[in-house]
C-alpha positions as CSV (number, residue, x, y, z in Angstrom):
1,M,-21.6,-58.9,12.1
2,K,-20.4,-61.6,14.5
3,I,-17.7,-59.1,15.8
4,G,-20.5,-56.5,16.4
5,I,-22.6,-59.0,18.3
6,L,-19.6,-60.2,20.4
7,L,-18.7,-56.6,21.2
8,G,-22.3,-55.9,22.3
9,F,-22.2,-58.9,24.7
10,L,-18.9,-57.7,26.2
11,L,-20.2,-54.2,26.8
12,L,-23.4,-55.6,28.4
13,G,-21.2,-57.8,30.6
14,A,-19.0,-54.9,31.7
15,W,-21.9,-52.5,32.5
16,P,-22.8,-53.9,36.0
17,C,-19.1,-53.6,37.0
18,Q,-19.2,-49.9,36.2
19,A,-22.5,-49.0,37.8
20,Q,-21.8,-49.2,41.5
21,H,-24.8,-49.3,43.8
22,I,-25.2,-46.2,46.1
23,E,-27.3,-46.5,49.3
24,I,-29.4,-43.4,49.5
25,R,-31.5,-42.5,52.6
26,N,-34.1,-39.7,53.0
27,Q,-34.2,-39.5,56.8
28,P,-36.8,-37.9,59.0
29,S,-34.9,-35.0,60.6
30,H,-37.3,-32.3,62.0
31,V,-37.4,-31.9,65.7
32,D,-41.1,-31.1,65.7
33,G,-41.9,-33.9,63.2
34,N,-43.2,-31.5,60.5
35,E,-41.3,-33.2,57.7
36,I,-41.6,-31.9,54.1
37,T,-43.8,-34.4,52.2
38,L,-42.3,-35.4,48.8
39,S,-44.0,-37.4,46.1
40,H,-42.4,-40.7,45.1
41,M,-41.4,-39.1,41.8
42,A,-39.9,-36.0,43.4
43,E,-37.9,-38.2,45.8
44,R,-36.6,-40.3,43.0
45,R,-35.6,-37.2,41.0
46,I,-33.7,-35.9,44.0
47,E,-31.9,-39.2,44.6
48,R,-30.9,-39.5,40.9
49,F,-29.5,-36.0,41.1
50,L,-27.6,-36.7,44.3
51,G,-26.2,-39.9,42.8
52,H,-25.1,-38.0,39.7
53,M,-23.5,-35.2,41.9
54,F,-21.5,-37.6,44.1
55,P,-18.1,-35.7,44.6
56,M,-16.0,-38.8,43.8
57,R,-13.0,-37.1,42.4
58,Q,-12.4,-34.8,45.4
59,M,-13.0,-37.6,47.8
60,R,-10.7,-40.1,46.1
61,R,-7.9,-37.5,45.9
62,Y,-8.2,-36.8,49.6
63,A,-8.3,-40.5,50.5
64,R,-5.0,-40.9,48.6
65,E,-3.4,-37.9,50.4
66,V,-4.2,-39.1,53.9
67,D,-3.6,-42.8,53.6
68,D,-0.1,-44.3,52.8
69,R,-1.6,-47.7,52.1
70,P,-2.4,-48.7,48.5
71,A,-6.1,-47.9,48.0
72,P,-8.6,-49.6,45.7
73,S,-9.2,-47.6,42.5
74,R,-12.9,-47.6,43.3
75,P,-14.5,-47.3,46.7
76,T,-15.8,-50.5,48.2
77,E,-19.1,-48.8,49.1
78,R,-20.9,-45.5,48.7
79,S,-23.9,-43.9,50.6
80,I,-25.8,-40.7,50.8
81,A,-28.0,-39.4,53.7
82,Y,-30.1,-36.4,52.9
83,T,-33.0,-34.3,54.2
84,V,-35.1,-31.6,52.6
85,I,-35.8,-28.4,54.5
86,S,-37.6,-25.1,53.8
87,Q,-36.4,-21.6,54.5
88,E,-37.3,-18.1,53.2
89,G,-39.9,-19.6,50.9
90,M,-37.4,-22.0,49.2
91,R,-36.4,-25.6,49.7
92,F,-32.9,-26.9,50.3
93,I,-31.4,-30.4,50.2
94,V,-28.8,-31.1,52.9
95,A,-26.8,-34.1,51.9
96,G,-24.0,-36.1,53.5
97,Y,-21.8,-38.2,51.1
98,T,-19.7,-41.2,52.3
99,A,-17.3,-43.3,50.2
100,R,-15.1,-46.0,51.6
101,W,-11.6,-47.0,50.4
102,N,-9.3,-48.2,53.2
103,E,-11.1,-45.7,55.4
104,P,-14.4,-43.8,54.8
105,V,-14.3,-40.2,53.6
106,N,-17.3,-37.8,54.0
107,V,-18.4,-34.6,52.3
108,L,-21.4,-32.4,53.3
109,A,-23.2,-30.3,50.7
110,I,-26.3,-28.1,50.5
111,Y,-28.4,-27.6,47.3
112,R,-31.0,-24.9,46.7
113,M,-34.1,-26.0,44.8
114,E,-34.5,-23.6,41.9
115,P,-36.9,-23.6,38.9
116,A,-34.2,-25.2,36.7
117,G,-33.5,-27.8,39.3
118,P,-31.2,-28.2,42.4
119,N,-28.2,-25.9,42.5
120,Q,-25.2,-26.5,44.7
121,V,-24.8,-23.5,47.0
122,W,-22.3,-24.9,49.5
123,R,-20.0,-27.9,49.9
124,S,-17.4,-28.8,52.6
125,R,-14.0,-30.1,52.0
126,P,-13.6,-33.9,52.3
127,W,-12.6,-35.3,55.6
128,Q,-11.7,-38.8,56.9
129,A,-14.6,-40.1,58.9
130,S,-14.1,-41.2,62.5
131,Y,-17.4,-42.9,62.8
132,S,-19.8,-44.6,60.4
133,G,-23.3,-43.2,59.7
134,I,-24.6,-39.6,59.1
135,E,-27.6,-38.1,60.7
136,F,-29.4,-34.7,60.6
137,R,-31.7,-33.0,63.1
138,V,-33.4,-29.8,62.1
139,A,-35.4,-27.1,64.0
140,M,-36.8,-23.8,62.9
141,E,-35.9,-20.8,65.0
142,G,-37.5,-17.6,63.8
143,A,-36.9,-17.5,60.0
144,R,-33.9,-19.8,60.0
145,N,-33.2,-23.5,60.3
146,I,-30.8,-24.8,62.9
147,V,-29.2,-27.9,61.6
148,L,-27.5,-30.5,63.8
149,F,-25.1,-32.7,61.8
150,K,-23.8,-35.9,63.4
151,E,-21.2,-38.4,62.3
152,G,-21.8,-41.7,64.2
153,G,-25.1,-43.3,65.1
154,A,-24.5,-45.6,68.2
155,E,-27.0,-44.6,70.9
156,D,-24.5,-44.7,73.8
157,G,-21.3,-44.2,71.7
158,F,-19.3,-41.1,71.0
159,V,-20.1,-39.0,68.0
160,L,-18.7,-36.0,66.2
161,A,-21.3,-33.3,65.7
162,G,-21.6,-29.8,64.4
163,I,-24.6,-27.4,64.5
164,F,-25.1,-24.5,62.1
165,S,-27.5,-22.1,60.5
166,F,-27.3,-20.4,57.1
167,L,-28.4,-17.2,55.3
168,N,-29.5,-17.6,51.7
169,E,-27.7,-15.2,49.3
170,P,-27.9,-15.1,45.4
171,S,-24.3,-16.1,45.2
172,G,-24.5,-19.0,47.7
173,L,-25.0,-19.5,51.5
174,L,-23.5,-17.7,54.4
175,I,-22.8,-20.5,57.0
176,R,-22.8,-19.7,60.7
177,D,-21.1,-22.3,62.9
178,L,-23.1,-22.5,66.2
179,T,-21.3,-25.5,67.7
180,P,-20.5,-25.4,71.5
181,S,-18.1,-27.8,73.2
182,L,-17.6,-29.8,76.3
183,P,-14.6,-27.9,77.7
184,W,-12.6,-31.0,78.8
185,L,-12.9,-32.8,75.5
186,R,-11.2,-31.7,72.3
187,A,-11.3,-33.5,68.9
188,E,-8.7,-33.0,66.3
189,A,-10.5,-33.7,63.0
190,R,-10.8,-32.1,59.6
191,F,-14.5,-31.6,60.2
192,P,-16.8,-29.0,58.4
193,F,-17.6,-27.3,61.7
194,H,-16.1,-26.9,65.2
195,P,-16.4,-30.6,66.3
196,L,-18.5,-31.4,69.3
197,Y,-17.1,-34.7,70.6
198,A,-19.6,-36.4,73.0
199,Q,-22.2,-39.0,73.7
200,R,-26.0,-38.6,73.4
201,V,-25.9,-35.4,71.4
202,Q,-29.6,-34.3,70.9
203,L,-31.5,-31.3,69.6
204,E,-34.9,-30.9,71.2
205,S,-37.6,-28.3,72.0
206,G,-37.8,-27.3,75.6
207,E,-41.0,-26.9,77.7
208,D,-41.0,-23.2,76.9
209,H,-40.6,-23.9,73.2
210,S,-36.9,-22.9,73.3
211,L,-34.4,-24.9,71.4
212,I,-32.1,-27.1,73.6
213,L,-28.9,-28.9,72.6
214,T,-27.6,-31.6,75.0
215,A,-24.5,-33.7,75.1
216,S,-22.8,-35.9,77.7
217,D,-19.5,-37.7,78.5
218,E,-20.6,-40.6,80.6
219,A,-17.1,-42.1,80.5
220,Y,-15.7,-39.1,82.3
221,N,-13.9,-39.8,85.6
222,V,-16.6,-40.0,88.2
223,S,-14.3,-38.7,91.0
224,M,-14.2,-35.4,89.1
225,T,-17.9,-34.8,88.8
226,S,-17.9,-32.4,91.7
227,Y,-16.0,-30.0,89.4
228,V,-17.4,-30.9,86.0
229,Q,-20.6,-32.9,85.5
230,P,-20.7,-35.3,82.6
231,R,-23.8,-33.8,81.1
232,R,-24.4,-30.4,79.7
233,A,-27.1,-28.4,77.9
234,W,-27.2,-25.3,75.8
235,R,-30.2,-23.1,75.0
236,Y,-30.3,-21.2,71.7
237,N,-30.3,-17.4,72.2
238,R,-32.2,-16.0,69.2
239,T,-31.1,-12.5,69.9
240,H,-27.4,-13.3,69.9
241,E,-27.7,-16.2,67.5
242,R,-25.7,-18.7,69.6
243,F,-26.1,-21.6,72.0
244,E,-25.5,-20.7,75.7
245,C,-24.9,-23.1,78.5
246,V,-27.7,-23.2,81.0
247,R,-28.3,-24.5,84.6
248,S,-30.6,-27.4,84.9
249,E,-34.1,-26.7,86.3
250,H,-34.0,-30.1,87.9
251,P,-31.3,-30.7,90.5
252,G,-29.1,-33.7,90.1
253,T,-29.1,-33.8,86.3
254,G,-25.5,-32.7,86.1
255,I,-25.9,-29.6,83.9
256,L,-23.6,-26.8,84.9
257,S,-24.3,-23.0,84.7
258,D,-22.0,-21.2,82.2
259,R,-23.1,-18.3,80.1
260,S,-20.2,-18.6,77.6
261,K,-20.8,-19.9,74.1
262,R,-17.9,-22.4,74.3
């Protein structure tokens, strides 16, 4: 009897060490402010599900592959940023997972809300994060969502960003990478999309209700701005399903004219 009581105390003492806290953030993401309202109970169910689905094994394996230094057996911190969006009469959860060993590792995943519960329909490969913090911005264009995914949150700092849309299929999602680039900047990163490396990456609605993506490189050599201005904007072309570089309607803003996608 004494042995059973002692074992019970030991197990209770070990439990807090095994249950690591996960910081989970449901962040406002819609460009037009029309967020999907969730009840507190629904939000808690989603967050419990995301905590249970944390892709720890794949992230830990990748962390050991890319880092020669001895890594802790468990991450020192874990976090999840997510947003809920609606498309084609269904709801989807877009989630970004982060776990830190010596360096942080990220994974991006999308879940389709089905009658039986959330179902994973797409997940990226793990990649070593270059910046801390994950942020989403979402806009509806026609029948599809355009999703801006950013790694890094400093207002004036550089970030890595990707922008994409998806088509819902019974077997999963068809992802379309829509990311343009600043032609003089290239990022070499194992990123889920073509990486846009820039400052002040924003997705907004224009005055004519068009969707505008902007990015800048304010650290660019000022003496070269007569050839390449540090700020650029792209307008989403719904017919061609891509972002196209546009000329600024206001002189002096530094946006160049270029009809190419990249």
